[in-house]
C-alpha positions as CSV (number, residue, x, y, z in Angstrom):
1,W,21.3,18.9,-11.0
2,A,23.3,18.4,-8.0
3,G,21.5,19.0,-4.7
4,T,18.0,18.8,-6.1
5,R,17.4,15.4,-4.8
6,E,17.1,14.3,-1.3
7,L,15.7,11.5,1.1
8,S,12.4,12.5,2.6
9,E,12.0,12.0,6.4
10,N,10.5,8.5,5.5
11,G,13.5,7.6,3.4
12,N,12.1,8.0,-0.1
13,G,14.0,9.7,-2.9
14,V,12.2,13.0,-3.6
15,F,13.0,16.5,-5.1
16,N,14.5,19.2,-2.7
17,I,11.8,21.9,-3.8
18,K,13.8,24.8,-2.2
19,A,17.1,23.7,-3.9
20,L,15.2,23.0,-7.3
21,G,13.5,26.3,-7.0
22,V,16.8,28.3,-6.5
23,I,18.5,26.6,-9.4
24,L,15.5,27.2,-11.6
25,L,15.3,30.8,-10.6
26,L,19.0,31.3,-11.2
27,K,18.7,29.6,-14.8
28,F,15.6,31.7,-15.4
29,K,17.4,34.9,-14.5
30,E,20.4,33.8,-16.7
31,L,18.0,33.2,-19.6
32,E,16.3,36.5,-19.0
33,S,19.5,38.4,-19.0
34,N,20.9,36.6,-22.2
35,M,17.6,37.1,-24.0
36,G,17.1,40.7,-23.0
37,W,13.5,40.3,-21.9
38,N,11.6,43.0,-20.4
39,Q,9.1,42.6,-17.5
40,G,6.1,42.3,-19.9
41,S,7.5,40.2,-22.6
42,A,5.4,37.0,-23.7
43,E,8.6,35.0,-23.8
44,R,9.5,36.0,-20.2
45,L,6.0,35.1,-19.0
46,L,6.1,31.7,-20.8
47,A,9.5,30.8,-19.2
48,R,8.2,31.9,-15.8
49,Q,5.1,29.7,-16.2
50,T,7.4,26.8,-17.3
51,V,9.5,27.3,-14.1
52,E,6.4,27.3,-12.0
53,A,5.0,24.2,-13.8
54,A,8.2,22.3,-13.1
55,L,8.1,23.1,-9.5
56,G,4.5,22.0,-9.3
57,F,5.4,18.8,-11.1
58,A,8.1,18.2,-8.5
59,R,5.8,18.7,-5.6
60,E,3.2,16.4,-7.2
61,Y,5.9,13.8,-7.8
62,N,7.0,14.0,-4.1
63,D,3.4,13.6,-2.9
64,S,3.0,10.5,-5.2
65,V,6.2,8.9,-4.0
66,E,5.3,9.4,-0.4
67,E,1.7,8.1,-0.9
68,A,3.0,5.0,-2.8
69,A,5.5,4.3,0.0
70,A,2.8,4.5,2.6
71,Q,0.6,2.3,0.8
72,T,3.4,-0.3,0.3
73,H,4.1,-0.1,4.1
74,A,0.4,-0.4,5.1
75,L,-0.1,-3.3,2.7
76,S,3.1,-5.1,3.9
77,A,1.9,-4.8,7.6
78,W,-1.5,-6.0,6.6
79,T,-0.1,-9.0,4.8
80,Q,2.0,-9.8,7.9
81,V,-1.1,-9.7,10.0
82,V,-3.0,-12.1,7.5
83,V,0.0,-14.5,7.4
84,A,0.3,-14.5,11.2
85,L,-3.6,-15.2,11.7
86,S,-3.4,-17.9,8.9
87,G,-0.3,-19.5,10.1
88,P,1.1,-20.4,13.4
89,R,-1.4,-18.2,15.3
90,W,-4.5,-19.8,13.7
91,G,-5.2,-21.8,16.9
92,S,-5.1,-18.8,19.1
93,F,-7.1,-16.9,16.6
94,Q,-9.8,-19.7,16.7
95,R,-9.9,-19.7,20.5
96,F,-10.2,-16.0,20.7
97,S,-13.0,-16.0,18.1
98,R,-15.0,-18.6,19.8
99,S,-15.7,-16.1,22.7
100,C,-17.4,-13.8,20.3
101,T,-21.2,-14.1,20.2
102,S,-22.1,-12.3,16.9
103,E,-22.9,-14.4,13.9
104,T,-20.5,-12.3,12.0
105,A,-17.5,-13.1,14.3
106,G,-15.2,-16.0,14.2
107,P,-12.2,-17.1,12.1
108,L,-14.0,-18.0,9.0
109,Y,-16.0,-14.8,8.7
110,T,-12.8,-12.9,9.6
111,L,-10.8,-14.5,6.8
112,I,-13.6,-14.1,4.3
113,S,-13.7,-10.3,5.3
114,L,-10.0,-10.0,4.9
115,A,-10.0,-11.8,1.5
116,D,-12.8,-9.4,0.3
117,A,-10.8,-6.3,1.5
118,A,-7.6,-7.8,-0.4
119,L,-9.6,-8.3,-3.6
120,Q,-10.9,-4.8,-3.4
121,A,-7.4,-3.5,-2.8
122,L,-6.3,-5.4,-5.9
123,D,-9.2,-3.9,-7.7
124,T,-7.7,-0.5,-6.9
125,L,-4.1,-1.2,-7.4
126,L,-4.2,-3.0,-10.7
127,P,-5.4,0.0,-12.8
128,M,-2.6,2.1,-11.2
129,G,0.1,-0.3,-12.3
130,N,1.5,-0.8,-8.8
131,E,3.0,-4.2,-9.3
132,Q,4.9,-4.5,-6.1
133,N,1.7,-3.7,-3.9
134,C,-0.4,-6.2,-6.2
135,V,2.2,-9.0,-5.5
136,L,1.9,-8.3,-1.8
137,V,-1.9,-8.4,-1.8
138,A,-1.9,-11.4,-4.1
139,G,0.3,-13.3,-1.7
140,A,-2.1,-12.5,1.2
141,V,-5.1,-13.6,-0.8
142,H,-3.3,-16.9,-1.6
143,V,-2.5,-17.5,2.1
144,M,-6.2,-16.8,3.1
145,L,-7.7,-18.9,0.4
146,R,-5.3,-21.9,1.5
147,K,-6.4,-21.4,5.2
148,L,-10.1,-21.1,4.1
149,E,-9.7,-24.4,2.2
150,E,-8.1,-26.0,5.3
151,Y,-10.7,-24.7,7.5
152,A,-13.5,-26.0,5.2
153,V,-11.9,-29.5,5.1
154,E,-11.5,-29.5,8.9
155,M,-15.3,-28.5,9.3
156,Q,-16.4,-31.0,6.9
157,S,-14.4,-33.8,8.6
158,D,-15.8,-32.7,12.0
159,R,-19.4,-33.0,10.5
160,E,-18.6,-36.5,9.1
161,A,-17.0,-37.8,12.3
162,P,-19.1,-39.9,14.6
163,E,-20.4,-37.9,17.4
164,G,-18.0,-37.3,20.3
165,A,-14.9,-38.2,18.0
166,S,-14.0,-34.6,17.3
167,S,-14.2,-33.6,20.9
168,M,-12.2,-36.6,22.0
169,A,-9.6,-35.8,19.3
170,Q,-9.4,-32.2,20.7
171,M,-8.8,-33.5,24.2
172,A,-5.8,-35.7,23.0
């Protein structure tokens, strides 16, 4: 029905509950008049419950659409952070992390934590069938695993290099 759909303030297509309610009420009143129902009839009560259920479904649908969009936006932003930390900003991230004193600080620990969070998110998203968000998270996991592999190779080559060679390479 025209006018029962709208864009939410977040730009998502949702039901206009007020407009839908007015249309359903008008249809209910029309049906009530055509059928000659009195106030206590079982048919009238059933029709009224159906209208209420339809409005309840529309509210639940709207909530679901908004929640799914919010998750997509959050995962997209999170993926951008992961890609930035694993890409061109990796050197800055390493320098910043070296100033941390905790054993659980540093780029390697942070990437492992982010990868763990991503895998937990996938575990949540897969049963819901949210393919778009799964693709976002899987892409982030791929970037992190690639960076972890590069970091592990770098650490291994630093260990195998003659003493002082890695510090001289860093100065160059």
